[in-house]
C-alpha positions as CSV (number, residue, x, y, z in Angstrom):
1,M,124.2,-54.7,58.1
2,P,124.6,-57.1,55.6
3,Q,122.4,-55.8,51.6
4,N,119.8,-59.3,52.0
5,Q,118.6,-57.6,55.0
6,Q,118.9,-53.6,54.1
7,I,116.5,-54.5,50.9
8,I,114.6,-56.5,52.9
9,S,113.8,-53.5,55.6
10,I,112.9,-51.1,53.2
11,V,109.6,-53.6,52.9
12,P,107.3,-52.8,56.2
13,P,106.6,-56.1,58.3
14,E,102.8,-55.7,57.9
15,M,102.8,-55.6,54.9
16,D,101.7,-59.5,53.3
17,G,101.6,-61.7,50.2
18,Q,98.6,-60.0,48.9
19,R,99.3,-56.5,49.4
20,L,102.5,-57.5,47.8
21,D,100.5,-58.8,44.7
22,Q,98.5,-54.8,44.8
23,V,101.1,-53.4,44.5
24,E,103.0,-55.8,42.0
25,R,100.8,-54.5,39.9
26,L,100.2,-50.8,40.4
27,L,104.2,-51.4,39.3
28,R,103.1,-53.2,35.7
29,G,100.2,-51.4,34.9
30,R,98.0,-54.7,35.6
31,P,94.3,-53.8,37.8
32,V,94.4,-54.5,41.4
33,V,92.7,-57.7,41.7
34,H,90.7,-58.1,45.0
35,G,90.2,-61.9,46.2
36,P,91.2,-65.0,45.2
37,V,94.3,-64.2,42.0
38,G,94.7,-66.7,39.3
39,G,95.6,-70.8,40.7
40,Y,99.2,-72.5,39.4
41,G,96.7,-75.2,37.7
42,V,98.4,-76.3,34.4
43,N,96.9,-78.2,31.9
44,D,98.9,-78.3,29.9
45,E,102.1,-80.9,31.6
46,P,104.4,-81.5,29.3
47,G,104.4,-78.2,27.8
48,A,104.5,-76.8,32.0
49,H,107.6,-79.4,31.8
50,A,109.6,-78.4,28.4
51,G,109.3,-74.8,30.6
52,L,111.0,-75.4,32.9
53,R,114.0,-77.9,31.4
54,A,113.8,-74.0,28.8
55,L,114.4,-72.3,32.2
56,G,117.1,-74.5,33.3
57,W,119.0,-74.6,30.7
58,L,118.4,-70.5,30.3
59,L,120.5,-70.1,34.1
60,R,122.8,-72.8,33.3
61,V,124.1,-70.6,30.0
62,Q,124.1,-67.4,31.8
63,T,126.0,-68.4,35.1
64,S,129.3,-68.0,35.9
65,E,132.1,-70.5,36.6
66,D,132.3,-69.0,40.4
67,G,127.9,-68.9,40.0
68,R,127.2,-66.1,39.6
69,L,124.9,-64.3,37.7
70,S,126.4,-63.9,33.9
71,L,124.1,-62.4,31.3
72,I,123.8,-62.7,27.1
73,G,124.4,-59.6,26.8
74,N,122.6,-57.3,24.2
75,D,126.1,-56.5,22.3
76,G,126.5,-59.6,19.7
77,W,123.2,-62.3,22.1
78,Y,124.8,-65.5,21.4
79,K,124.0,-66.9,18.3
80,R,124.3,-70.7,18.3
81,G,127.6,-72.1,17.5
82,G,129.3,-68.4,18.6
83,T,130.3,-66.9,21.8
84,K,128.1,-66.1,24.6
85,A,128.2,-61.9,24.3
86,P,129.2,-60.9,27.6
87,F,128.0,-57.1,27.9
88,D,125.6,-55.1,27.8
89,Q,123.5,-56.7,30.0
90,Q,120.2,-55.4,31.3
91,P,118.2,-55.5,34.6
92,L,114.8,-56.1,32.2
93,E,116.4,-59.7,31.3
94,V,117.3,-60.1,35.3
95,M,113.5,-59.4,36.1
96,G,112.3,-61.8,33.0
97,L,114.8,-64.5,35.3
98,V,113.6,-63.8,38.7
99,E,110.2,-63.7,37.3
100,A,110.3,-67.3,35.5
101,C,111.7,-69.2,38.9
102,A,109.6,-67.5,41.2
103,E,106.5,-69.1,38.7
104,A,108.8,-72.0,38.5
105,C,108.6,-72.2,42.1
106,M,104.8,-72.1,42.8
107,W,104.4,-74.5,40.4
108,T,107.2,-77.2,41.2
109,R,106.8,-76.3,45.3
110,S,110.5,-77.3,44.7
111,N,113.3,-74.8,46.6
112,Y,115.6,-74.9,44.0
113,W,113.9,-72.4,41.6
114,L,113.6,-70.4,45.0
115,E,117.3,-70.1,45.4
116,Q,117.8,-69.3,41.6
117,A,115.0,-66.3,41.9
118,R,117.2,-65.3,44.9
119,R,120.9,-66.1,42.3
120,C,119.5,-63.6,39.5
121,L,117.9,-60.8,42.0
122,D,121.6,-61.2,43.2
123,W,122.9,-59.4,40.4
124,F,121.6,-56.0,41.2
125,L,123.3,-56.2,44.4
126,G,127.1,-56.6,43.2
127,R,127.7,-60.8,42.5
128,N,127.5,-59.7,38.6
129,D,130.6,-60.3,35.6
130,L,132.2,-56.7,37.7
131,N,131.0,-57.4,41.1
132,I,129.2,-53.6,41.2
133,P,125.5,-53.0,42.5
134,L,123.1,-51.5,40.5
135,Y,121.0,-50.6,42.7
136,D,121.3,-47.8,44.7
137,F,120.9,-47.5,47.7
138,K,120.7,-43.8,48.1
139,T,119.0,-42.9,46.1
140,G,116.5,-46.2,45.5
141,G,117.0,-46.4,41.5
142,C,119.0,-49.2,39.6
143,C,121.7,-47.9,36.8
144,D,120.1,-49.5,33.6
145,G,122.5,-52.3,32.4
146,L,126.6,-52.8,33.1
147,Q,129.0,-52.3,30.8
148,P,132.9,-54.1,29.9
149,D,133.8,-50.5,31.5
150,G,131.0,-50.1,34.4
151,P,127.3,-49.6,35.1
152,N,125.6,-47.4,33.0
153,R,125.2,-44.7,35.7
154,N,121.7,-43.2,33.9
155,Q,119.2,-44.3,37.0
156,G,115.5,-44.8,34.5
157,A,112.3,-45.7,35.1
158,E,112.5,-48.9,32.9
159,S,115.5,-50.0,34.8
160,T,114.5,-48.8,38.5
161,L,110.9,-50.4,37.6
162,A,113.0,-53.8,36.6
163,W,114.4,-54.0,40.4
164,L,111.3,-53.0,42.2
165,V,109.4,-55.7,40.6
166,S,112.0,-58.0,40.6
167,L,112.3,-57.7,44.0
168,L,108.8,-58.0,44.6
169,S,108.3,-61.1,43.0
170,L,110.9,-62.6,45.0
171,L,109.2,-61.4,48.5
172,K,105.8,-62.3,47.7
173,L,107.7,-65.4,46.9
174,I,108.4,-65.9,50.2
175,A,105.6,-65.1,52.0
176,A,104.2,-67.4,49.9
177,R,106.4,-70.3,49.9
178,N,106.4,-69.0,54.4
179,L,102.3,-69.3,54.1
180,A,102.6,-73.0,52.2
181,D,105.2,-74.4,55.4
182,N,103.1,-73.3,57.6
183,T,99.9,-75.0,56.4
184,N,102.4,-77.8,55.8
185,T,103.6,-77.8,59.6
186,E,99.8,-77.4,60.9
187,Q,98.0,-80.1,58.7
188,G,101.8,-82.7,59.0
189,T,103.0,-83.1,55.4
190,T,106.0,-82.2,53.5
191,E,107.0,-81.0,50.4
192,G,109.0,-82.6,47.7
193,S,111.3,-81.4,45.4
194,C,111.0,-81.6,41.7
195,E,114.3,-80.6,40.6
196,D,114.1,-83.4,38.6
197,N,111.5,-81.1,36.3
198,I,114.7,-79.5,34.6
199,S,116.7,-81.7,33.2
């Protein structure tokens, strides 16, 4: 079974978008809110567009020539005019990117951001600079980072939660997109692409 199918198979089929939201909030230490939660209305459209451009830039500088996520390492970072540090890469950074892409997708309704969120999640599954999975299918844990000589085999709570929040964010996004697609199909409407917001 391909890894992506294994990931989807760990989520019970009866778990809907509302339940995913509750699990995600519990993992983040946020209270579970029953009923509708927030919206994606943005009052500051210029600010939102600037955020999309910044996210687009961040993804571009962290994408390898072959299209995989290649994070800025914390052993030197990426100073203006300098060279991007290739290691150590941290799961927490990937979680932030997955969540940002999910929010961008919900706001723009563009599948571009859904694909970027998937590409970021693939970092955990081995589509990274060393082609080594950090998520451990046997233990359910996640390695603590990607170092030049391989993954940090410690599977701490922060990294495992970063994996789980990333996975839930993507599953929640997919559920929301499927619901929107079904609603649009029933209403006879289509969604436009907002990829021009990232240039």
